[in-house]
BAFIDREN-629461 format. One record per residue (C-alpha): residue number from 1; residue in three letters; y, z, x negated. Coordinates in Angstrom, 1 decimal, padded with zeros to 4 digits. Layout:
// residues N
REC   tido   fidren        v        w        u
REC    NUM      ALA        Y        Z        X
...
***
This chain:
// residues 416
REC   tido   fidren        v        w        u
REC      1      MET   -004.8    028.1   -000.4
REC      2      LYS   -001.7    029.2    001.5
REC      3      TYR    000.1    030.1   -001.6
REC      4      LEU   -001.0    027.0   -003.4
REC      5      VAL    000.4    024.8   -000.6
REC      6      ASN    003.6    026.8   -000.6
REC      7      GLY    003.8    026.3   -004.3
REC      8      PHE    003.5    022.5   -004.0
REC      9      ILE    006.2    022.4   -001.3
REC     10      MET    008.6    024.6   -003.4
REC     11      ILE    008.0    022.3   -006.4
REC     12      GLY    008.8    019.3   -004.3
REC     13      CYS    012.0    020.8   -003.0
REC     14      LEU    013.1    021.8   -006.5
REC     15      LEU    012.5    018.3   -007.8
REC     16      MET    014.6    016.9   -004.9
REC     17      PHE    017.5    019.0   -005.9
REC     18      PHE    017.3    019.2   -009.7
REC     19      ASN    015.4    016.2   -010.9
REC     20      GLU    017.8    013.4   -011.9
REC     21      GLN    015.0    011.2   -013.1
REC     22      SER    012.8    011.0   -010.2
REC     23      TRP    008.4    004.8   -006.1
REC     24      GLY    008.9    000.5   -007.1
REC     25      ILE    009.6    004.1   -006.8
REC     26      PRO    013.1    005.4   -007.4
REC     27      SER    012.2    006.1   -011.1
REC     28      PHE    011.9    002.3   -011.6
REC     29      SER    015.4    001.9   -010.2
REC     30      ARG    016.7    004.3   -012.8
REC     31      LYS    014.7    002.7   -015.6
REC     32      TYR    016.3   -000.7   -014.9
REC     33      LYS    019.5    000.5   -013.3
REC     34      THR    019.0   -001.7   -010.2
REC     35      SER    018.8   -001.2   -006.4
REC     36      CYS    015.6   -000.5   -004.5
REC     37      SER    016.2   -003.8   -002.7
REC     38      THR    015.5   -005.7   -005.9
REC     39      CYS    011.8   -005.2   -005.3
REC     40      HIS    011.7   -004.1   -001.6
REC     41      TYR    012.1   -005.9    001.6
REC     42      ALA    012.4   -002.5    003.2
REC     43      ALA    010.6    000.2    001.2
REC     44      PRO    007.8    000.5    000.7
REC     45      MET    007.2   -003.2    001.8
REC     46      LEU    007.6   -005.5   -001.2
REC     47      ASN    009.6   -008.7   -001.3
REC     48      GLY    008.6   -011.7   -003.5
REC     49      PHE    010.1   -010.2   -006.7
REC     50      GLY    008.6   -006.8   -006.1
REC     51      LYS    005.1   -008.4   -005.9
REC     52      ALA    005.8   -010.3   -009.2
REC     53      PHE    006.9   -007.0   -010.7
REC     54      LYS    003.7   -005.3   -009.6
REC     55      ASN    001.5   -008.3   -010.8
REC     56      ASN    003.1   -007.9   -014.2
REC     57      GLY    001.9   -004.3   -014.5
REC     58      TYR    005.1   -002.8   -013.2
REC     59      ARG    007.2   -004.8   -015.6
REC     60      TYR    009.9   -007.5   -015.3
REC     61      PRO    008.4   -011.1   -015.2
REC     62      ALA    008.4   -013.8   -017.9
REC     63      GLY    008.6   -011.4   -020.8
REC     64      THR    012.1   -010.2   -019.9
REC     65      ASP    011.1   -006.5   -019.5
REC     66      PRO    012.5   -005.3   -022.9
REC     67      GLU    016.0   -006.8   -022.2
REC     68      MET    016.1   -005.6   -018.6
REC     69      THR    015.1   -002.0   -019.5
REC     70      LYS    018.2    000.2   -019.5
REC     71      GLU    016.5    003.5   -020.4
REC     72      GLU    015.0    003.5   -023.9
REC     73      PRO    011.4    004.7   -024.0
REC     74      VAL    010.1    007.3   -026.4
REC     75      SER    008.1    005.7   -029.3
REC     76      LEU    004.7    007.1   -030.0
REC     77      GLY    004.2    005.7   -033.5
REC     78      SER    005.8    003.2   -035.7
REC     79      GLU    005.4   -000.6   -035.2
REC     80      ALA    004.1   -000.7   -038.8
REC     81      TYR    000.9    001.1   -037.6
REC     82      LYS   -000.3   -002.2   -036.1
REC     83      LYS   -000.6   -003.7   -039.6
REC     84      VAL   -002.8   -000.9   -040.9
REC     85      TRP   -005.0   -000.5   -037.7
REC     86      PRO   -007.8    000.7   -037.5
REC     87      ASP   -006.6    003.2   -040.1
REC     88      ALA   -003.9    004.4   -037.7
REC     89      ILE   -003.6    004.9   -033.9
REC     90      TRP   -002.1    001.8   -032.3
REC     91      PRO    001.5    002.5   -031.4
REC     92      SER    002.8    002.9   -027.9
REC     93      ASP    005.6    004.5   -025.9
REC     94      ILE    006.2    006.6   -022.8
REC     95      PRO    009.1    006.6   -020.4
REC     96      GLY    012.3    007.9   -021.9
REC     97      THR    013.0    010.1   -018.9
REC     98      SER    010.7    011.8   -016.3
REC     99      PRO    008.8    009.2   -014.3
REC    100      LEU    008.8    011.3   -011.2
REC    101      ALA    010.2    010.5   -007.7
REC    102      ILE    010.1    012.0   -004.2
REC    103      TRP    009.1    010.2   -001.0
REC    104      ALA    009.6    012.4    002.1
REC    105      ILE    008.6    011.5    005.7
REC    106      GLY    009.7    013.3    009.0
REC    107      ARG    008.8    012.4    012.6
REC    108      ILE    009.9    013.1    016.1
REC    109      GLU    007.0    011.9    018.3
REC    110      TYR    006.2    011.7    022.0
REC    111      ALA    002.5    011.4    022.9
REC    112      ALA    001.7    010.9    026.6
REC    113      ILE   -001.7    012.7    026.6
REC    114      SER   -000.9    015.5    024.3
REC    115      ASP   -000.4    019.1    025.6
REC    116      VAL    002.8    019.2    023.6
REC    117      LYS    004.5    016.0    024.7
REC    118      TRP    007.2    016.1    022.1
REC    119      SER    006.4    017.1    018.5
REC    120      LEU    008.9    017.7    015.6
REC    121      GLU    007.1    017.0    012.3
REC    122      ILE    009.9    017.5    009.7
REC    123      PRO    008.5    017.2    007.2
REC    124      HIS    005.3    015.3    008.1
REC    125      GLU    004.6    014.5    004.5
REC    126      ILE    006.1    015.0    001.0
REC    127      GLU    004.9    012.9   -001.9
REC    128      VAL    005.7    013.6   -005.5
REC    129      LEU    005.3    010.1   -007.0
REC    130      TYR    005.0    009.1   -010.6
REC    131      GLY    004.6    005.7   -012.2
REC    132      GLY    005.5    003.8   -015.3
REC    133      THR    004.3    001.9   -018.4
REC    134      MET    002.9    003.1   -021.7
REC    135      GLY    003.5    000.5   -024.4
REC    136      GLU    002.7   -003.2   -023.8
REC    137      ASP   -000.7   -002.8   -022.3
REC    138      PHE   -001.1    000.3   -020.1
REC    139      SER    000.5    001.4   -016.8
REC    140      PHE   -000.1    004.3   -014.4
REC    141      PHE    000.7    005.2   -010.8
REC    142      GLY   -000.1    008.3   -008.8
REC    143      GLU    001.1    010.9   -006.4
REC    144      ILE    000.6    014.5   -005.3
REC    145      GLU    000.8    014.4   -001.5
REC    146      VAL    001.2    017.3    000.9
REC    147      GLU    000.7    016.2    004.6
REC    148      ASN    000.5    017.8    008.0
REC    149      GLU   -002.5    016.4    009.8
REC    150      ASP   -003.4    017.8    013.2
REC    151      ASN   -001.6    021.1    012.4
REC    152      GLU   -003.5    021.5    009.2
REC    153      THR   -002.0    021.0    005.7
REC    154      GLU   -003.9    018.5    003.6
REC    155      ILE   -003.4    017.9   -000.2
REC    156      ALA   -004.3    014.6   -001.9
REC    157      PHE   -003.8    013.4   -005.4
REC    158      PRO   -004.5    009.7   -005.8
REC    159      PHE   -004.1    008.4   -009.4
REC    160      ALA   -004.8    005.2   -011.3
REC    161      LEU   -004.6    004.2   -015.0
REC    162      GLN   -004.4    000.4   -015.6
REC    163      PHE   -005.0   -001.8   -018.6
REC    164      ASP   -002.6   -004.8   -018.4
REC    165      TYR   -004.1   -007.4   -020.7
REC    166      SER   -002.0   -010.1   -019.0
REC    167      PRO   -000.7   -010.8   -015.4
REC    168      ALA   -004.0   -012.7   -014.8
REC    169      PHE   -006.2   -009.8   -015.9
REC    170      HIS   -005.8   -006.1   -015.2
REC    171      ILE   -008.5   -003.4   -015.2
REC    172      ARG   -007.7   -000.5   -012.9
REC    173      ALA   -009.5    002.9   -012.8
REC    174      GLY   -009.0    005.5   -010.2
REC    175      MET   -007.5    004.8   -006.7
REC    176      VAL   -008.0    001.0   -006.2
REC    177      HIS   -006.9   -001.6   -003.6
REC    178      ALA   -010.0   -002.0   -001.4
REC    179      ASP   -007.9   -002.2    001.8
REC    180      PRO   -006.9   -005.8    002.6
REC    181      THR   -003.9   -004.6    004.6
REC    182      PRO   -002.2   -002.3    002.0
REC    183      THR    000.7   -000.1    002.8
REC    184      HIS    003.1   -002.2    000.8
REC    185      SER    002.9   -004.8    003.6
REC    186      ARG    003.6   -002.4    006.4
REC    187      LEU    006.9   -001.5    008.0
REC    188      THR    005.6    000.5    011.0
REC    189      ARG    004.7    004.2    011.3
REC    190      ASN    001.4    003.0    012.9
REC    191      HIS   -001.3    001.8    010.5
REC    192      TYR   -002.8   -001.6    011.1
REC    193      ASN   -005.8   -001.3    013.5
REC    194      MET   -008.0   -003.0    010.9
REC    195      ALA   -007.2   -000.3    008.4
REC    196      SER   -007.9    002.5    010.9
REC    197      PHE   -011.1    001.0    012.4
REC    198      ARG   -014.1    003.2    011.8
REC    199      SER   -017.7    002.2    011.3
REC    200      ARG   -020.4    004.1    013.2
REC    201      ASN   -020.8    006.6    010.4
REC    202      GLY   -017.0    007.1    010.0
REC    203      TRP   -016.1    004.9    007.1
REC    204      ARG   -012.7    003.1    007.2
REC    205      PHE   -010.4    001.1    005.0
REC    206      ARG   -007.5    003.6    005.2
REC    207      ASP   -009.3    006.4    003.3
REC    208      ASP   -008.9    006.7   -000.4
REC    209      HIS   -011.2    004.5   -002.5
REC    210      VAL   -012.0    005.6   -006.0
REC    211      GLY   -013.6    003.2   -008.5
REC    212      LEU   -013.0    000.4   -010.9
REC    213      GLU   -011.2   -002.9   -010.1
REC    214      VAL   -010.5   -006.1   -012.0
REC    215      TRP   -007.5   -008.0   -010.6
REC    216      GLY   -004.9   -010.5   -011.5
REC    217      ALA   -002.4   -013.2   -010.5
REC    218      GLY   -000.9   -016.5   -011.7
REC    219      ASN    001.8   -019.0   -010.7
REC    220      GLY    001.2   -022.3   -009.0
REC    221      ALA    002.8   -025.7   -009.7
REC    222      ASP    006.4   -025.6   -010.9
REC    223      GLU    006.2   -021.8   -011.3
REC    224      ARG    006.2   -021.4   -007.5
REC    225      GLY    003.6   -019.5   -005.4
REC    226      GLY    000.2   -019.1   -007.0
REC    227      PHE   -003.0   -017.0   -006.7
REC    228      THR   -004.1   -013.4   -006.7
REC    229      TYR   -007.6   -012.0   -006.9
REC    230      ARG   -009.3   -008.6   -007.1
REC    231      PHE   -012.9   -007.4   -007.3
REC    232      GLY   -014.0   -003.8   -007.3
REC    233      ILE   -016.7   -001.2   -007.1
REC    234      VAL   -016.0    002.1   -005.3
REC    235      ASN   -017.7    005.3   -004.1
REC    236      GLY   -016.8    004.3   -000.5
REC    237      GLN   -016.4    007.8    000.8
REC    238      GLY   -014.2    010.2   -001.0
REC    239      LEU   -013.9    011.3   -004.6
REC    240      THR   -017.6    012.2   -005.1
REC    241      ASP   -019.1    010.0   -002.2
REC    242      MET   -021.7    011.0    000.3
REC    243      ASN   -024.6    008.8   -001.0
REC    244      PRO   -025.8    007.4   -004.4
REC    245      GLN   -025.0    003.8   -003.4
REC    246      LYS   -021.8    002.1   -004.5
REC    247      ASP   -019.6   -000.2   -002.4
REC    248      PHE   -018.3   -003.7   -003.5
REC    249      TYR   -015.3   -005.6   -002.4
REC    250      GLY   -013.1   -008.6   -003.2
REC    251      LYS   -010.1   -010.5   -002.1
REC    252      ALA   -008.3   -013.7   -003.1
REC    253      THR   -005.1   -015.3   -001.9
REC    254      TYR   -003.1   -018.5   -002.6
REC    255      LYS    000.6   -018.7   -002.0
REC    256      ILE    002.3   -022.1   -001.3
REC    257      GLY    006.0   -022.2   -002.2
REC    258      GLY    008.4   -019.3   -002.7
REC    259      LEU    008.7   -017.2   -005.8
REC    260      GLY    005.8   -017.4   -008.3
REC    261      GLU    003.3   -014.6   -008.0
REC    262      ILE    004.2   -013.5   -011.5
REC    263      GLY    007.8   -014.6   -011.4
REC    264      GLY    009.3   -018.0   -012.2
REC    265      ALA    012.4   -020.1   -011.8
REC    266      GLU    013.7   -017.9   -009.0
REC    267      ALA    012.9   -014.6   -010.7
REC    268      GLY    016.4   -013.2   -010.2
REC    269      ALA    016.8   -014.3   -006.5
REC    270      SER    015.9   -010.9   -005.2
REC    271      GLU    019.0   -009.3   -006.8
REC    272      LYS    021.2   -011.3   -004.5
REC    273      SER    022.2   -010.2   -001.0
REC    274      GLU    019.4   -012.3    000.6
REC    275      PHE    016.6   -010.4   -001.2
REC    276      TYR    014.4   -010.7    001.9
REC    277      ILE    014.0   -014.5    001.7
REC    278      ASP    010.9   -016.0    000.1
REC    279      ASN    010.1   -019.2    002.0
REC    280      SER    006.3   -019.5    001.6
REC    281      LEU    002.8   -019.5    003.1
REC    282      THR    000.1   -017.3    001.8
REC    283      LEU   -003.6   -017.6    002.8
REC    284      GLY   -006.2   -015.0    001.9
REC    285      GLY   -009.9   -014.1    002.4
REC    286      TYR   -011.8   -010.9    001.7
REC    287      PHE   -015.2   -009.1    001.9
REC    288      TYR   -016.5   -005.5    001.7
REC    289      LYS   -020.1   -004.4    001.5
REC    290      GLY   -021.0   -000.8    001.7
REC    291      THR   -023.1    002.1    002.8
REC    292      ALA   -021.7    005.0    004.9
REC    293      SER   -023.4    008.3    005.3
REC    294      LYS   -023.0    011.0    007.9
REC    295      THR   -024.6    014.5    008.1
REC    296      GLY   -027.6    014.4    010.4
REC    297      ALA   -027.7    010.6    010.7
REC    298      ASP   -029.4    007.7    008.9
REC    299      ASP   -027.3    005.7    006.5
REC    300      GLU   -025.3    002.8    007.8
REC    301      ASP   -025.3   -000.5    005.8
REC    302      PHE   -022.3   -002.7    006.7
REC    303      THR   -020.6   -005.9    005.7
REC    304      LEU   -017.0   -006.8    006.4
REC    305      PHE   -015.3   -010.1    005.9
REC    306      GLY   -012.2   -011.8    007.2
REC    307      GLY   -009.0   -013.6    006.3
REC    308      ASP   -005.2   -013.2    006.6
REC    309      LEU   -002.0   -015.3    006.7
REC    310      ASP    001.5   -014.4    005.7
REC    311      PHE    004.3   -016.9    006.5
REC    312      TRP    007.9   -016.3    005.3
REC    313      TYR    010.8   -018.6    006.5
REC    314      ASP    014.4   -017.7    006.1
REC    315      ARG    014.9   -014.3    007.9
REC    316      PHE    011.5   -014.5    009.8
REC    317      ILE    008.1   -013.3    008.7
REC    318      ALA    004.9   -013.9    010.7
REC    319      ASN    001.6   -012.5    009.5
REC    320      GLY   -001.8   -011.6    010.8
REC    321      ALA   -005.4   -010.8    009.8
REC    322      LEU   -008.9   -010.9    011.2
REC    323      MET   -011.8   -008.5    010.4
REC    324      LEU   -015.5   -009.0    011.3
REC    325      MET   -018.0   -006.2    010.7
REC    326      ASN   -021.8   -006.3    010.8
REC    327      SER   -023.5   -002.8    010.9
REC    328      LYS   -027.1   -001.9    010.5
REC    329      ILE   -028.7    001.6    011.0
REC    330      PRO   -032.5    002.1    011.0
REC    331      ASN   -033.9    002.5    014.5
REC    332      LEU   -030.7    001.5    016.2
REC    333      THR   -029.5   -001.9    017.4
REC    334      ASP   -027.4   -003.8    014.9
REC    335      ARG   -023.7   -003.9    015.9
REC    336      LYS   -021.1   -006.6    015.4
REC    337      SER   -017.4   -005.7    015.6
REC    338      MET   -014.2   -007.6    015.5
REC    339      ALA   -010.5   -006.6    015.1
REC    340      TYR   -007.3   -008.6    014.4
REC    341      TYR   -003.6   -008.3    014.6
REC    342      VAL   -000.6   -010.7    014.6
REC    343      GLN    002.9   -009.6    013.8
REC    344      GLY    006.4   -011.0    013.5
REC    345      ASN    009.6   -009.5    012.2
REC    346      TYR    013.1   -010.8    011.8
REC    347      VAL    016.0   -009.7    009.7
REC    348      LEU    019.0   -009.2    012.1
REC    349      TYR    021.0   -007.8    009.2
REC    350      PRO    019.9   -006.9    005.7
REC    351      TRP    019.7   -003.3    006.9
REC    352      LEU    018.3   -004.0    010.4
REC    353      ILE    014.9   -005.5    011.0
REC    354      GLY    013.2   -006.1    014.4
REC    355      LEU    009.4   -006.2    014.7
REC    356      VAL    006.6   -006.7    017.2
REC    357      ARG    002.8   -006.5    016.6
REC    358      TYR   -000.1   -007.2    018.8
REC    359      GLU   -003.5   -005.6    018.0
REC    360      TRP   -007.0   -006.2    019.4
REC    361      GLU   -010.4   -004.7    018.5
REC    362      ASP   -013.9   -004.8    020.0
REC    363      LYS   -016.3   -002.2    018.6
REC    364      ASP   -019.4   -004.1    019.9
REC    365      THR   -018.9   -007.8    020.7
REC    366      ASP   -022.5   -008.1    022.1
REC    367      ILE   -022.1   -005.5    024.8
REC    368      ASP   -019.9   -006.3    027.7
REC    369      ALA   -019.7   -002.7    028.7
REC    370      VAL   -017.8   -001.9    025.5
REC    371      LYS   -014.3   -003.0    026.4
REC    372      PRO   -011.8   -004.2    023.8
REC    373      VAL   -008.8   -002.0    022.9
REC    374      ASN   -005.5   -003.8    022.7
REC    375      ALA   -001.9   -002.8    022.2
REC    376      VAL    001.6   -004.0    021.5
REC    377      ILE    003.9   -002.3    019.1
REC    378      PRO    007.6   -003.2    019.2
REC    379      GLY    009.9   -001.5    016.7
REC    380      ILE    013.1   -001.6    014.7
REC    381      THR    013.7   -000.5    011.1
REC    382      PHE    017.2    000.7    010.1
REC    383      MET    018.0    001.0    006.4
REC    384      ALA    020.8    003.5    006.4
REC    385      ARG    020.8    003.2    002.6
REC    386      ALA    018.5    001.3    000.2
REC    387      ASN    016.4    004.5   -000.1
REC    388      ILE    016.9    006.0    003.4
REC    389      LYS    014.9    004.4    006.3
REC    390      PHE    014.7    005.1    010.0
REC    391      ILE    011.9    003.6    012.2
REC    392      LEU    012.0    003.6    016.0
REC    393      GLU    008.8    002.2    017.5
REC    394      PHE    006.7    002.3    020.7
REC    395      LYS    002.9    001.8    021.0
REC    396      LYS    001.9    000.5    024.4
REC    397      PHE   -001.8    000.1    025.2
REC    398      LEU   -002.7   -002.8    027.4
REC    399      ASP   -006.3   -002.0    028.1
REC    400      GLU   -007.3    000.2    031.1
REC    401      ALA   -009.1    002.9    029.2
REC    402      ASN   -006.1    003.8    027.0
REC    403      LYS   -003.2    003.1    029.4
REC    404      ASN   -002.1    006.8    029.2
REC    405      ASN   -002.3    007.0    025.4
REC    406      ASP    001.1    005.4    024.7
REC    407      THR    003.2    006.9    021.9
REC    408      PHE    006.9    006.8    020.9
REC    409      VAL    008.1    007.8    017.5
REC    410      LEU    011.2    008.1    015.5
REC    411      GLN    010.4    008.3    011.8
REC    412      MET    012.7    009.2    008.9
REC    413      ASN    011.9    008.3    005.3
REC    414      PHE    013.8    008.8    002.1
REC    415      GLY    013.1    008.5   -001.6
REC    416      ILE    014.9    009.9   -004.7
***
């Protein structure tokens, strides 16, 4: 295992130095010869255009992808094959250059209760990312991730293949989007409390979810705003799961104003200097129903549901989400839990973003002895370049039980 890990790290380093065609990932920047800020508010957080690009199956909106592509793909069969199908394989193409990219994360962290107050995790994580399209109807996205977690090296390899019939209908197989607070909406080093909240048997949204998903998006009136939806079935716990049951989830949103969810009249706005503006209001609701297993314990059946709000106005963004959980374990009292967060961030300059988030969670709302955990997270994001980001943030716990658990972190990210 030691040599395997070292091998992955060496490959990552070699790619960083020698791969010219290396998340949006940077390989998309090369394909379209455009800046990361075309799609990103501050990587990996997407702006309005970036969401439309994703909703079109990693393609430019409104059928403009062929003319916007600057790197010619490699053809896998002649267009004439379409006329003789099924007596020929339907033609396709693959990216003309390597679809690889690197995303590296390093941290300097202070933890009040740790024996080692200051820790230097450089690198904390290295990701070899790959993504792209194959012909008109298929796309793919994945990574090979090497991460330091509690002084142990972990390797993960999430991957998904997607059939893109239209922006309103995609079928995704592999790692899917069960988490209602996905990473592409997060600027902070700290995960959302809802994503990290664990059920009694240890399930949480943050963990990888493998399964099948149907999802899609469409524009609203006058090509502005619009809807998104997704429904899926997943293992629930890991690649092979810990029980025979499958989990189910769904989420739907509606956006009022702003760029259309699949592009529209303002499709090129993100290429201007004010790429971070998308004046709009998005409302969403979600559910998740699953079974979590733990060695030596009865299975836990749980149901999650909640909603979220995302408001963009000029340089200001306010968003928040609520999660309610009902948990049932045989021979134990049913448990109800609740968690929520509210957050605001403001663009001081296109390269400097201030942020503050308030988080609250109560593992058992029916028992007064179980005290809620709440914290405030102020932070600032500095984009040294479009692909180089520094995060400075502080997590201050406000409840008595965790008052000594405060953490301070400086995180460095870059992608090539």
